[in-house]
C-alpha positions as CSV (number, residue, x, y, z in Angstrom):
1,M,-35.9,7.1,22.8
2,D,-32.8,9.3,23.2
3,N,-31.1,6.8,25.4
4,S,-31.6,3.9,23.0
5,S,-30.3,5.9,19.9
6,S,-27.3,7.1,21.9
7,S,-26.6,3.5,23.0
8,S,-26.8,2.3,19.4
9,R,-24.5,5.0,18.2
10,V,-21.9,4.0,20.9
11,K,-22.2,0.4,19.8
12,Q,-21.9,1.3,16.1
13,T,-18.8,3.4,16.9
14,A,-17.2,0.6,18.9
15,R,-17.8,-1.8,16.0
16,T,-16.3,0.7,13.6
17,I,-13.2,1.1,15.7
18,E,-12.9,-2.6,16.1
19,F,-13.2,-3.1,12.4
20,E,-10.6,-0.4,11.7
21,L,-8.2,-1.9,14.2
22,K,-8.5,-5.3,12.7
23,Q,-7.9,-4.0,9.2
24,N,-5.2,-1.4,10.0
25,G,-3.7,-2.7,13.2
26,P,-0.9,-4.8,11.6
27,Y,0.1,-1.9,9.4
28,I,0.2,0.5,12.4
29,L,2.4,-2.0,14.4
30,A,4.7,-2.5,11.4
31,G,5.0,1.3,10.9
32,L,5.9,1.8,14.6
33,G,8.4,-1.1,14.5
34,V,10.1,0.2,11.4
35,S,10.2,3.8,12.7
36,G,11.6,2.7,16.0
37,G,14.2,0.5,14.4
38,L,15.3,3.2,12.0
39,L,15.6,5.8,14.7
40,L,17.7,3.4,16.9
41,L,19.8,2.5,13.9
42,A,20.3,6.2,13.1
43,N,21.1,7.0,16.7
44,R,24.0,4.5,16.6
45,N,25.4,5.1,13.1
46,I,24.8,8.7,12.2
47,P,27.6,10.1,14.4
48,A,30.0,8.4,12.1
49,I,28.8,10.6,9.3
50,G,30.4,13.6,11.0
51,I,27.6,16.0,12.0
52,P,29.2,19.5,12.3
53,I,29.4,21.3,15.7
54,L,27.1,24.2,15.4
55,S,26.9,26.4,18.5
56,S,24.4,29.0,17.3
57,A,20.7,28.4,16.9
58,A,20.8,30.0,13.4
59,D,23.4,27.5,12.3
60,R,21.4,24.6,13.6
61,V,18.2,25.8,11.9
62,A,20.2,26.3,8.7
63,Y,21.5,22.7,9.0
64,A,17.9,21.5,9.4
65,L,16.8,23.6,6.4
66,R,19.3,21.8,4.3
67,W,17.6,18.5,5.0
68,T,14.2,20.1,3.9
69,G,15.4,19.4,0.3
70,L,15.0,15.7,1.0
71,E,11.5,16.1,2.2
72,G,10.8,18.5,-0.7
73,I,11.2,15.6,-3.1
74,S,7.8,14.3,-2.0
75,M,6.3,17.7,-2.9
76,V,7.9,17.6,-6.4
77,T,6.6,14.0,-6.9
78,A,3.0,15.0,-5.9
79,I,3.1,18.0,-8.2
80,W,4.3,15.8,-11.1
81,C,1.5,13.4,-10.5
82,V,-1.1,16.1,-10.9
83,I,0.7,17.4,-14.0
84,G,0.8,13.8,-15.4
85,V,-2.9,13.2,-14.8
86,R,-3.8,16.6,-16.4
87,S,-1.7,15.9,-19.5
88,K,-3.0,12.3,-19.8
89,Y,-6.7,13.3,-19.6
90,G,-6.3,16.8,-21.2
91,I,-8.0,18.5,-18.3
92,E,-8.0,22.3,-17.8
93,P,-6.0,23.2,-14.7
94,T,-9.1,24.7,-13.0
95,S,-11.5,21.8,-13.6
96,S,-11.3,18.6,-11.6
97,E,-15.0,17.7,-11.8
98,G,-15.8,14.4,-13.3
99,N,-12.3,13.1,-13.2
100,H,-11.6,10.7,-10.3
101,H,-7.9,10.5,-11.1
102,L,-7.3,14.2,-11.0
103,Q,-9.3,14.6,-7.8
104,M,-7.3,11.8,-6.1
105,T,-3.9,13.3,-7.2
106,Q,-5.0,16.8,-6.0
107,R,-6.0,15.3,-2.6
108,I,-2.5,13.6,-2.5
109,L,-0.9,16.9,-3.2
110,T,-2.9,18.7,-0.5
111,N,-2.1,16.0,2.0
112,T,1.6,16.0,1.1
113,T,1.7,19.8,1.5
114,E,0.0,19.7,4.9
115,S,2.3,16.9,6.1
116,F,5.4,18.7,4.7
117,L,4.5,22.0,6.4
118,A,3.7,20.4,9.8
119,F,6.9,18.3,9.7
120,T,9.2,21.2,8.6
121,A,7.8,23.5,11.3
122,A,8.5,20.8,13.9
123,K,12.0,20.0,12.6
124,L,13.1,23.7,12.5
125,A,11.7,24.3,16.0
126,L,13.5,21.2,17.3
127,A,16.8,22.3,15.6
128,S,16.6,25.6,17.4
129,V,16.6,24.0,20.9
130,L,18.9,21.0,20.2
131,E,22.4,20.8,21.4
132,S,25.0,20.5,18.7
133,N,25.8,16.8,19.6
134,N,22.2,15.8,19.1
135,L,21.7,17.1,15.6
136,R,22.0,13.6,14.2
137,I,18.3,13.2,14.9
138,I,17.5,15.7,12.1
139,P,18.6,13.5,9.1
140,A,17.0,10.5,10.8
141,L,13.7,12.3,11.0
142,S,14.0,13.6,7.5
143,G,14.6,10.1,6.2
144,L,11.6,8.8,8.1
145,F,9.4,11.5,6.7
146,I,10.3,10.8,3.1
147,L,9.9,7.0,3.6
148,G,6.5,7.6,5.2
149,R,5.3,9.8,2.4
150,Y,6.3,7.5,-0.4
151,T,5.0,4.4,1.3
152,F,1.7,6.2,2.0
153,D,1.4,7.5,-1.6
154,A,2.3,4.1,-3.1
155,A,-0.5,2.4,-1.3
156,I,-3.1,5.2,-1.3
157,N,-6.0,2.9,-2.3
158,H,-5.1,0.0,0.0
159,P,-5.2,-0.3,3.8
160,A,-1.4,-0.6,3.7
161,R,-1.3,3.2,3.4
162,T,-1.6,3.1,7.2
163,F,2.0,1.8,7.3
164,G,3.3,5.0,5.6
165,Y,0.9,7.2,7.5
166,T,2.3,5.7,10.8
167,I,5.9,6.3,9.8
168,N,5.1,9.9,8.7
169,A,3.2,10.5,12.0
170,V,6.1,9.1,14.0
171,A,8.6,11.5,12.4
172,T,6.3,14.5,12.9
173,F,5.3,13.7,16.5
174,T,8.8,12.7,17.5
175,A,10.0,16.1,16.3
176,Y,7.3,18.0,18.1
177,G,7.7,15.8,21.2
178,L,11.4,16.3,21.4
179,F,11.0,20.1,20.8
180,L,8.5,20.4,23.7
181,Y,10.6,18.2,26.0
182,K,13.7,20.3,25.3
183,L,11.7,23.5,25.6
184,L,10.1,22.6,28.9
185,S,12.9,20.6,30.6
186,G,15.3,23.5,30.7
187,G,12.5,26.0,31.4
188,I,10.8,28.0,28.7
189,H,12.7,31.2,29.6
190,S,16.1,29.5,29.5
191,N,15.4,28.3,26.0
192,L,13.7,31.4,24.6
193,L,15.5,34.4,26.2
194,P,19.1,33.5,25.4
195,F,18.2,32.6,21.8
196,S,21.1,34.0,19.8
197,L,21.3,34.1,16.1
198,R,25.1,34.2,16.2
């Protein structure tokens, strides 16, 4: 009996994964394509903008923090959505029961906050180990993040939200991946011990 129920759960899981891939696969592929294209385009064109030469880790982190304002726009938008729903429906700030719209906007705000914090941590860590001539990746990742957040939020009730989620995930995982690569490729001690604030 245990074996048959385990087998049916595996089959059900396989059907669910297959259904999700059929429904969301095109959006995932489109998100990966757009992300990859934008990163390649940024890699070729951002140096023309004139990224400053910043030799200290503190200056590079400060440069990355400046771009956090761009990502912060997604937080402001999510907060205004919650405020708008509360004012439209006259809901007390502490009560979300019985109002689907307020619950949805609060979930969007929570999701946006989590994504913002995870991405910001990755971006700042990456900036601390990047060489000055590679700082052009910071505005590219910030642009990807904000594009991903807005396309995700715009299609929140449609499978197309996977497109925005994919772009957002590419920005975050690229930042973490590059950080770990830089940290481990030169040796952990070489990146951590000589860390100078000035």
